[in-house]
N, C-alpha and C positions, 0 to 999 in steps of 0.2 A: 270659536276662536282657538287657534292652535297656540300652545304655550311657547314662549320665547325659548330658544335653545340656550344651552350653557355657553358661557363666555360672552354673552350679550352685556352691554352697558346701558343701564337705564338711569336717567337723571330726573331729579325732582327738587322742589324747594322745601318740602317737608315730608316727614314720614309719620304714618299713623299705625300704631302697633296694637293688634289684639294681644291678649295675654295668654289665656289657656290654650295650649297646643302650639303656640306660636313662639313665645319666649320662655314660657313655663310649662313643663310637662306635669300636668295634674291629673292625667288619665286614671291613675290608681284610685284617687279619691272620688273623682266623678263617677267612675264605674261602680265603686262600692256603694256610694250613697244612692245612686239612681237604680241600681240593681235592687236594693232593699225597697225603695219606693215602689218600683214596678211590681214586685212580688206582693207587697202589701195591698196593691190595688188590683190584683188578679191579672196583671199584664205580663207579656213575654218580655223579660229584660233585654233580650237581644234586639227585639224590635224597638223598644224604648230608647236604647242607646243610639239607634240610628238617627234620632231627631234631637237628642240632648245637646250635642256640641254646638257652641256658638250662640245659643239663645239664652235669654233669661229664663229662670225656672218656671215662672207662671206661664210663659208662652209655650214651653214644652208641655206643661200639664194641659193647657188648652187644646193642643193637638192630640194628645194621648187620651184625654177624657173630654171629648167635645161637647157632651151634654151636661157637664158640671158647671154650676154658676161660677163666673169669673171671681167673685168675691172669695170663694173657697180656694181657688188657685192662688190668689194673692196671699191669703192667710197661710196656706201650706208652704208657699215659697219662702216666707219669713222663717219658718221652722227649718226648711232645707238649707237656707243660707247660713243659719246658725250652726248646723251640723257640719257643713262643708268648711266653714271658717275654723271650727275647732279641730278638724282632722287635716293635718298636714303630713301625715305619714306617706312617704313616697313622692312628695312634691320636690322636683329637681329642675334645674334649668335645662331647656332644650340645648342640644349640642351647639356650641359657639355663641350662646346667648350672652355670656359675661363679656366676651371680647367685642361682640357686636354693640352692646349697650355702652361700653367704654368708648367705642369709635364714634358713636353718634351723640355723646354726652353734650358737646357744645353746639350741636346742629339742631335745627328746628324739628321737634318730634313731640308726639303725644301718645299716651296710652288711651285706647278706646276699647273698653271691655264690658261684657255683659255682667261681670261680677259687681257687687256693691263695693263701697270703699273699704269696709272691714275685711271682706274676703280678698280683695285685691292686695291689701296690705299684708295679710297673712301669707298669701302665696308668694308674693315678691320677696318677702322677708325669708320664708322657708327656702326659696331658691337662691338666696343671697344675691339678688339683683337690685340695682338702684331703682327707686320709684321715679318715673318721669315727673318733672315739675308741672307739666300740663297733663291732666288726665280727665277723661270722660268715663264715668262709672254709671252703674244702673240708676243711681239717684238723679243723674243729670238729664235723663231722657224720658220721653213719654212712651216711646215705642221700642221694642226689642229688635235686634237684628233678626231677619234680613231687611228691616226698614233701614234706610240710609241715615237717619237722624244723627246717630252717634258720630259717624265719620264726618258729616257736614258740620257738626258742632266742633269737632276737633280741628278741622280746617279753619273755621271762623276764629277759634281761640288763638290759633297761630297766625292769623292774618294772611292766609295763603288761599289762593283760588283752588277749588277742588281738583281742577284738571292738572294742577301742579303738584299734587300729592300722590304718594305711593303708599298703598295699604299693605300691611303684612298680615296674613290670615291663614287659618288652617281648616276652617269648616265651610260647609256648603252655605250656611246662613250668613257667615261673615263675608265670604267671597261675593255673594249676591248683594250684600249691603254696600260693599265697596264699589262694586260695579254700578249699582243704582245711584251712588253718589257722584258718578262720573269720573271715578278714579281708576288708575291702574292698580292691579293687585298682584303681589308676589305671594304665591301659595307656598306654605311651609309644611313639610312632613307628608306622610302617606295619605291622609284624608283629603288633602287639598288637590291632589293630582287629577282627580276625577271631575273637578268642577270648573274647568276651563279658566284658570287664572291667566293673567297676562304672561306670567313666568312662574316656574316652579323650581324649588330647591328642596333637597332632602332634609336639610337643617341649616342653621345659620353659619356653619363653618364654610359654606359654599359662597358666601357673599363677602366681598371686599369693599369697604367704604372709603372713598376719597372725596376730594373737593374738586369740582370742575373749574376750569379757568374763569368762568363767569360767576363763580361763587355757589353754584348749584351743588346739590349732593349727587355724587356719582356712585352708582352701585354696580360693581362688576360681578356677574354670576359666573363663578369659576367652574370649569369642567371637573367632575370628580375623577 
């Protein structure tokens, strides 16, 4: 699928937002923590970072250490989440995120993140962004992205059909999850461009939010 060109207008009844890499830039923390984890397990950090983004930690560990019992992945993921939650150095909003979140405040939207509630709160707070009232976190789901469960739960919580939702994502796993849920996906940032989202923007400064005549959310992708 070829990405929609700039200046397109997409409409939806609800928006589902990933957090890391989409509205919050936490790459500095993610890369610090997972670099150290990879080295400690004798893995190439560069290869490890190719699969980290978008997934819950235990799912990343299962890919990188396929012969290790899943119980060990769950246990180590708890340790990793605690470390990531305590480290907010370098966590900042993605460009345009504050204005974007203000624009959608009264519109149907939900956070759908692979972070747990504590980590999501820490990063949204560090980035000075408001926490959406509806949120699907790691504790909410049984399966990590790229499974569509989180996005389907987000749509259900908002009472909106999946086909009427637009997902905002930055990672291969997240984009695949949104597509598997039957939703259109706006890819945000450099990672997203290679994974065939419905549309792509460099950051959230490229999106104007308005309300369509029928009450739907209208997203105008402005040309840079």
